[in-house]
KOLFI-774874 format. One record per residue: residue in one letter; x, y, z of N, C-alpha, C, O in turn. Coordinates in steps of 0.02 Angstrom, whole numbers, padded with zeros to 5 digits, always signed. Layout:
! residues N
aXYZXYZXYZXYZ
...
END
This chain:
! residues 209
m+18273-00580+03213+18337-00594+03230+18391-00594+03183+18397-00641+03143
p+18440-00532+03186+18484-00539+03127+18536-00593+03124+18556-00632+03167
t+18555-00585+03052+18596-00657+03026+18644-00623+03009+18631-00563+03001
v+18724-00649+02995+18780-00641+02960+18821-00702+02924+18828-00753+02957
n+18837-00700+02883+18888-00745+02848+18951-00752+02898+18977-00703+02925
v+18975-00835+02910+19020-00842+02932+19084-00858+02876+19084-00905+02837
v+19126-00815+02881+19175-00832+02832+19254-00868+02864+19279-00875+02920
d+19273-00885+02786+19355-00916+02813+19399-00846+02802+19370-00792+02806
t+19470-00849+02787+19509-00798+02779+19504-00766+02718+19518-00707+02706
n+19474-00825+02663+19462-00809+02577+19396-00775+02569+19370-00760+02515
l+19373-00766+02624+19286-00717+02612+19244-00780+02604+19185-00778+02618
n+19269-00830+02584+19202-00882+02565+19165-00907+02624+19187-00931+02676
k+19101-00897+02603+19057-00918+02653+19050-00994+02692+19030-01040+02656
v+19063-01009+02754+19044-01070+02786+18984-01070+02810+18957-01120+02788
e+18956-01048+02837+18889-01065+02878+18865-00979+02882+18894-00928+02863
e+18810-00987+02911+18767-00935+02943+18740-00933+02999+18699-00977+03013
v+18762-00866+03056+18739-00870+03118+18689-00812+03126+18684-00766+03086
t+18654-00819+03181+18585-00777+03210+18642-00735+03266+18671-00759+03314
l+18644-00671+03240+18677-00642+03297+18613-00621+03377+18552-00619+03376
s+18640-00614+03409+18607-00593+03480+18555-00512+03469+18588-00461+03457
d+18496-00507+03473+18473-00451+03461+18466-00395+03515+18446-00338+03505
s+18490-00424+03581+18509-00368+03637+18576-00357+03631+18601-00327+03678
i+18614-00372+03585+18669-00350+03571+18703-00329+03516+18751-00292+03519
f+18671-00360+03445+18695-00321+03390+18627-00278+03358+18633-00240+03310
n+18582-00288+03382+18539-00262+03328+18485-00200+03391+18424-00207+03401
q+18531-00142+03425+18474-00100+03470+18496-00046+03424+18535-00048+03376
e+18456+00006+03454+18462+00081+03422+18525+00099+03450+18518+00075+03506
p+18574+00121+03450+18661+00163+03458+18642+00201+03500+18612+00248+03475
h+18646+00203+03572+18641+00268+03609+18715+00306+03596+18769+00278+03600
h+18706+00360+03583+18760+00390+03557+18805+00427+03618+18866+00437+03618
y+18738+00451+03685+18753+00506+03725+18811+00435+03778+18871+00429+03792
a+18754+00399+03791+18810+00344+03815+18885+00319+03787+18923+00300+03832
m+18902+00318+03746+18930+00303+03696+18991+00361+03705+19050+00343+03707
q+18975+00428+03711+18990+00492+03718+19048+00496+03798+19100+00523+03815
q+18996+00449+03826+18997+00458+03904+19064+00409+03914+19116+00440+03929
v+19067+00350+03909+19119+00306+03900+19179+00335+03881+19231+00336+03915
v+19170+00359+03828+19245+00365+03781+19278+00433+03842+19333+00425+03869
r+19250+00475+03850+19247+00531+03894+19302+00507+03933+19360+00525+03941
a+19247+00439+03966+19280+00434+04052+19360+00392+04027+19413+00392+04059
q+19350+00363+03970+19403+00319+03921+19468+00376+03923+19519+00354+03949
m+19470+00430+03903+19520+00482+03876+19518+00508+03962+19575+00509+03985
a+19488+00519+03991+19517+00547+04068+19566+00514+04089+19622+00537+04097
t+19546+00448+04102+19587+00417+04140+19661+00403+04110+19708+00378+04141
k+19663+00421+04051+19727+00410+04031+19759+00490+04043+19820+00494+04035
r+19736+00530+04056+19781+00600+04089+19819+00579+04159+19796+00546+04206
r+19884+00609+04153+19926+00605+04202+19907+00613+04266+19906+00575+04314
g+19883+00695+04256+19854+00722+04314+19932+00746+04349+19917+00745+04409
t+19990+00763+04347+20036+00775+04385+20071+00844+04377+20129+00854+04396
a+20035+00887+04349+20056+00953+04332+20043+00996+04400+19989+01002+04428
k+20114+01027+04420+20105+01047+04488+20164+01119+04492+20222+01118+04471
t+20130+01172+04522+20185+01230+04526+20174+01228+04615+20132+01200+04650
k+20230+01271+04630+20235+01299+04703+20188+01354+04712+20169+01392+04667
s+20168+01355+04779+20129+01410+04813+20186+01444+04847+20245+01428+04851
r+20149+01502+04871+20221+01543+04914+20232+01504+04966+20290+01500+04984
g+20180+01467+05004+20193+01428+05043+20268+01361+05054+20297+01333+05100
e+20269+01362+04976+20320+01299+04962+20376+01325+04923+20416+01282+04904
v+20390+01393+04905+20448+01411+04881+20493+01423+04935+20467+01432+04990
t+20569+01426+04929+20607+01404+04972+20657+01481+04983+20718+01487+04977
y+20611+01529+04999+20639+01602+05013+20613+01622+05088+20564+01596+05113
t+20654+01675+05122+20627+01686+05157+20571+01722+05182+20560+01772+05147
n+20529+01712+05236+20477+01749+05244+20480+01817+05268+20426+01846+05276
a+20555+01858+05284+20549+01911+05317+20524+01973+05275+20518+01966+05214
k+20511+02025+05302+20490+02071+05270+20569+02114+05233+20619+02131+05264
l+20553+02122+05158+20622+02140+05118+20650+02204+05146+20709+02197+05162
y+20627+02260+05157+20653+02302+05173+20614+02353+05219+20557+02331+05231
r+20628+02419+05249+20583+02437+05303+20506+02474+05273+20511+02504+05219
q+20457+02473+05296+20395+02510+05258+20399+02581+05241+20375+02600+05187
k+20431+02630+05288+20429+02698+05268+20511+02719+05242+20560+02682+05246
g+20510+02786+05215+20560+02803+05210+20616+02802+05120+20654+02841+05092
t+20585+02727+05107+20655+02720+05044+20623+02753+04988+20658+02762+04938
g+20552+02776+04990+20535+02792+04922+20529+02724+04867+20530+02731+04806
r+20525+02674+04895+20498+02617+04861+20409+02605+04877+20383+02624+04930
a+20379+02580+04833+20329+02537+04858+20326+02490+04928+20369+02447+04938
r+20284+02497+04964+20288+02426+05039+20298+02353+05002+20257+02323+04967
a+20344+02340+05014+20339+02247+05022+20355+02216+05069+20399+02227+05110
g+20293+02143+05063+20316+02109+05094+20373+02041+05099+20435+02044+05098
s+20340+01996+05103+20386+01942+05083+20396+01920+04996+20360+01929+04946
e+20475+01880+05008+20493+01872+04924+20471+01829+04907+20486+01813+04850
r+20428+01789+04940+20369+01730+04927+20306+01766+04893+20253+01739+04877
s+20320+01814+04887+20234+01850+04866+20244+01816+04778+20296+01804+04748
p+20175+01806+04757+20165+01801+04690+20181+01866+04644+20194+01859+04584
i+20178+01916+04667+20195+01961+04595+20285+01968+04602+20313+02002+04558
r+20306+01953+04627+20395+01954+04629+20420+01868+04600+20405+01811+04618
v+20460+01896+04549+20489+01849+04511+20520+01773+04559+20561+01784+04604
g+20503+01718+04549+20522+01663+04584+20478+01644+04653+20490+01599+04693
g+20413+01699+04654+20395+01697+04705+20326+01629+04689+20317+01599+04635
g+20295+01622+04739+20244+01578+04721+20190+01579+04677+20188+01627+04638
v+20147+01537+04673+20088+01542+04611+20026+01536+04621+19998+01482+04634
i+20000+01584+04617+19925+01586+04634+19867+01541+04599+19849+01548+04540
f+19842+01496+04640+19789+01460+04602+19826+01415+04542+19796+01395+04492
g+19894+01403+04554+19929+01348+04510+19888+01280+04503+19832+01271+04527
p+19915+01246+04476+19884+01164+04459+19913+01126+04507+19971+01135+04527
m+19878+01088+04526+19922+01031+04572+19896+00943+04535+19858+00924+04491
p+19935+00917+04577+19918+00845+04561+19847+00841+04582+19819+00869+04629
r+19820+00794+04528+19748+00777+04541+19721+00709+04499+19753+00703+04447
s+19678+00665+04508+19637+00638+04455+19604+00662+04424+19568+00705+04448
f+19600+00646+04344+19555+00655+04301+19490+00618+04278+19447+00631+04236
a+19502+00553+04336+19453+00501+04319+19380+00520+04331+19361+00555+04377
i+19336+00490+04278+19272+00498+04298+19227+00423+04305+19238+00374+04269
n+19194+00425+04340+19153+00360+04358+19087+00344+04308+19034+00374+04310
v+19097+00315+04285+19032+00312+04232+18990+00228+04280+19022+00184+04308
p+18921+00232+04274+18900+00180+04304+18899+00100+04250+18892+00097+04189
r+18907+00051+04295+18919-00004+04246+18868-00016+04197+18891-00039+04145
k+18819-00009+04196+18764-00008+04162+18783+00031+04100+18798+00003+04047
v+18783+00097+04111+18810+00144+04063+18870+00113+04014+18865+00120+03953
r+18915+00085+04039+18971+00048+04008+18947-00005+03972+18970-00021+03917
r+18912-00027+03995+18883-00083+03939+18830-00059+03895+18829-00095+03846
i+18789-00018+03891+18783+00004+03842+18796+00040+03814+18753+00070+03782
g+18854+00056+03811+18902+00102+03757+18924+00042+03739+18900+00044+03682
i+18948-00005+03741+18987-00064+03706+18938-00091+03663+18953-00115+03608
i+18859-00089+03692+18807-00146+03648+18802-00102+03601+18805-00127+03544
s+18791-00007+03605+18776+00033+03561+18832+00028+03486+18813+00033+03428
a+18903+00017+03510+18955+00013+03476+18950-00043+03436+18965-00041+03376
l+18928-00099+03466+18921-00160+03422+18890-00166+03375+18902-00195+03322
s+18834-00129+03397+18757-00122+03347+18773-00088+03306+18753-00111+03253
q+18810-00027+03299+18826+00032+03255+18863-00002+03199+18854+00010+03139
k+18914-00054+03230+18962-00087+03174+18923-00130+03139+18927-00137+03078
f+18886-00158+03174+18841-00212+03121+18791-00184+03070+18780-00208+03015
k+18771-00145+03090+18703-00103+03052+18741-00067+02991+18710-00063+02938
s+18822-00035+02994+18842-00010+02953+18887-00040+02902+18925-00015+02860
n+18866-00122+02920+18926-00175+02882+18994-00172+02873+19032-00181+02826
d+19001-00152+02955+19073-00146+02949+19115-00203+03005+19169-00202+03034
l+19049-00256+03003+19048-00311+03036+19084-00380+03007+19051-00404+02961
i+19136-00414+03021+19145-00479+02991+19164-00536+03051+19202-00536+03099
i+19108-00594+03016+19123-00642+03073+19159-00708+03030+19137-00735+02980
v+19223-00725+03068+19277-00774+03034+19269-00820+03059+19257-00814+03119
e+19270-00898+03029+19277-00971+03054+19333-00967+03115+19326-00982+03175
h+19393-00941+03078+19465-00958+03121+19485-00904+03125+19449-00865+03094
c+19547-00869+03162+19606-00832+03129+19664-00835+03157+19669-00808+03212
a+19724-00869+03129+19786-00887+03166+19835-00882+03097+19821-00891+03038
v+19906-00860+03135+19942-00866+03092+19997-00908+03103+20043-00881+03135
e+20007-00978+03081+20042-01026+03119+20123-01014+03104+20167-01052+03123
s+20131-00962+03071+20223-00953+03058+20214-00885+03108+20267-00887+03139
g+20174-00823+03137+20195-00782+03176+20216-00736+03132+20236-00686+03161
k+20220-00734+03073+20243-00681+03029+20197-00622+03015+20136-00622+03018
t+20232-00578+03001+20165-00516+02973+20148-00519+02910+20093-00505+02886
r+20198-00538+02881+20181-00525+02785+20124-00567+02799+20071-00537+02803
d+20122-00650+02811+20078-00705+02825+19997-00664+02846+19947-00672+02811
f+19998-00619+02911+19958-00587+02924+19917-00531+02893+19858-00522+02905
v+19951-00496+02857+19926-00447+02833+19907-00474+02748+19882-00433+02709
e+19919-00534+02730+19901-00566+02670+19822-00583+02679+19777-00576+02638
q+19821-00612+02758+19742-00629+02766+19697-00576+02784+19638-00577+02767
w+19724-00524+02821+19694-00450+02845+19663-00413+02772+19612-00380+02764
q+19711-00430+02730+19691-00366+02658+19656-00414+02627+19631-00386+02579
k+19634-00482+02627+19590-00519+02597+19519-00514+02646+19471-00536+02616
l+19506-00495+02701+19463-00513+02738+19418-00414+02723+19357-00406+02722
v+19460-00369+02716+19449-00317+02709+19442-00306+02643+19417-00251+02631
q+19456-00340+02597+19437-00337+02507+19508-00280+02491+19502-00246+02440
g+19560-00273+02523+19625-00224+02495+19613-00173+02515+19652-00132+02492
q+19566-00145+02556+19559-00071+02584+19606-00069+02648+19600-00114+02689
k+19658-00009+02660+19701+00004+02719+19632+00031+02765+19605+00086+02763
v+19614-00026+02804+19559+00016+02842+19602-00015+02902+19642-00062+02906
k+19564+00057+02974+19593+00038+03037+19530-00028+03050+19474-00022+03025
t+19549-00089+03090+19545-00149+03091+19549-00173+03157+19604-00164+03185
l+19500-00203+03191+19510-00233+03253+19464-00296+03268+19403-00303+03270
f+19525-00345+03281+19522-00411+03279+19508-00434+03365+19539-00408+03411
v+19470-00472+03372+19427-00496+03434+19446-00569+03411+19430-00601+03360
i+19481-00582+03460+19505-00666+03469+19487-00708+03540+19481-00678+03594
p+19481-00755+03536+19456-00793+03597+19505-00778+03662+19493-00748+03714
q+19566-00811+03639+19608-00814+03701+19696-00781+03664+19718-00768+03608
k+19717-00778+03722+19789-00747+03694+19819-00803+03635+19818-00865+03640
d+19842-00770+03591+19903-00812+03546+19954-00777+03532+19954-00718+03514
e+19997-00812+03538+20061-00792+03547+20099-00770+03478+20141-00724+03473
m+20067-00827+03412+20103-00804+03361+20065-00746+03331+20094-00708+03293
m+19980-00735+03351+19939-00689+03304+19973-00640+03344+19981-00589+03310
w+20002-00632+03414+20004-00579+03422+20098-00543+03379+20111-00490+03350
r+20128-00587+03392+20191-00578+03350+20159-00547+03286+20176-00491+03267
s+20112-00582+03253+20109-00535+03175+20071-00506+03174+20051-00496+03117
t+20041-00480+03216+20011-00392+03215+20034-00346+03256+19996-00299+03265
r+20097-00344+03292+20096-00293+03324+20149-00247+03283+20177-00201+03313
n+20160-00257+03225+20207-00209+03199+20152-00181+03124+20174-00158+03071
v+20091-00191+03138+20044-00177+03090+19995-00137+03128+19955-00157+03170
k+20009-00052+03097+19982+00006+03124+19930+00014+03145+19910+00041+03197
l+19896-00019+03090+19817-00003+03076+19765-00066+03126+19705-00062+03137
v+19803-00109+03144+19761-00159+03164+19800-00171+03240+19859-00166+03257
k+19722-00192+03284+19738-00202+03356+19709-00259+03368+19651-00271+03351
l+19758-00306+03405+19714-00344+03437+19669-00371+03517+19683-00355+03575
t+19628-00405+03499+19599-00385+03575+19571-00455+03597+19592-00510+03579
f+19522-00443+03635+19490-00509+03669+19415-00487+03685+19415-00429+03706
p+19364-00510+03683+19294-00541+03706+19292-00487+03776+19263-00433+03769
d+19321-00503+03836+19332-00456+03892+19363-00398+03899+19366-00363+03950
k+19393-00387+03831+19430-00297+03851+19411-00242+03792+19435-00187+03780
l+19347-00288+03752+19312-00255+03717+19296-00182+03756+19270-00183+03812
n+19315-00117+03722+19296-00060+03743+19262+00004+03681+19269+00004+03619
v+19233+00044+03716+19184+00084+03651+19244+00113+03626+19246+00100+03566
y+19298+00150+03644+19346+00188+03609+19355+00149+03540+19333+00170+03487
d+19395+00082+03547+19418+00048+03507+19374+00021+03459+19400-00002+03408
l+19305+00020+03465+19233-00004+03426+19236+00052+03382+19242+00048+03320
l+19229+00121+03428+19214+00168+03379+19272+00193+03326+19258+00220+03273
y+19337+00179+03350+19398+00194+03318+19414+00162+03276+19439+00194+03230
y+19411+00099+03266+19422+00053+03204+19367+00041+03172+19313+00026+03199
q+19378+00046+03106+19334+00044+03052+19287-00026+03038+19227-00033+03027
k+19328-00061+03043+19310-00124+03022+19334-00172+03101+19383-00165+03137
l+19269-00227+03105+19261-00257+03165+19279-00336+03141+19244-00371+03105
v+19336-00351+03168+19320-00443+03150+19325-00468+03193+19371-00448+03228
i+19291-00517+03214+19285-00567+03279+19264-00636+03256+19219-00638+03214
t+19299-00707+03285+19304-00753+03250+19230-00793+03283+19200-00768+03330
r+19216-00836+03262+19169-00879+03281+19157-00873+03352+19108-00847+03378
e+19221-00908+03388+19241-00947+03449+19230-00876+03489+19185-00881+03530
a+19260-00813+03487+19256-00754+03511+19186-00719+03512+19183-00674+03554
l+19122-00730+03471+19071-00712+03461+19034-00745+03495+18976-00724+03495
t+19049-00811+03541+18999-00847+03568+19014-00831+03629+18972-00854+03668
k+19076-00787+03668+19103-00761+03696+19084-00697+03722+19078-00676+03780
i+19078-00670+03667+19026-00604+03673+18969-00594+03696+18951-00547+03731
e+18932-00643+03676+18869-00650+03676+18851-00682+03751+18797-00674+03778
e+18913-00723+03781+18910-00739+03839+18912-00693+03884+18876-00696+03935
v+18963-00631+03870+18977-00585+03928+18927-00528+03918+18919-00499+03972
y+18886-00498+03862+18867-00471+03842+18790-00448+03848+18759-00396+03855
g+18771-00539+03839+18701-00542+03825+18627-00545+03880+18571-00547+03855
END
């Protein structure tokens, strides 16, 4: 079973923990991750594009002029799609872009992303992560110590809602705060570093183990 060091905010080793094989030591399933991310991105589409068909435009349905004797091409309704202001043929209509992904596939996707983070050495387990002052400056100082001064996108996983932690991270563009039950494949792949607190790690293993 894989082991990893638990560190404090100064990167000093506190203890060593054994990670669950079923979560952090699996062969990444790239197709499952692709399917889950595709579904996540699809649900963000509004699907509100709309055009009017010839039955919806506000024009009379009467024939514009008589069929013969004018020297012009025959014409019917002013609603015709070939006329300016007429209806649109096969135009977009409101629709849902949602893609249903089985629960097992979603679980495989998250486990694959977590395993990938561990195998690429982008996983950091911290004993505790908190900013008592709620100031961004204090958080950035801790964050930069954990990632060794790199300007990398970092996902922090904490066990529960922390008002001060949220205040101190909300203005940092490269950082996102989340919880064990809110993990998703897109975030795990988008953010380069994954920082998990010791307590949050226990909850992740309870949820996905």
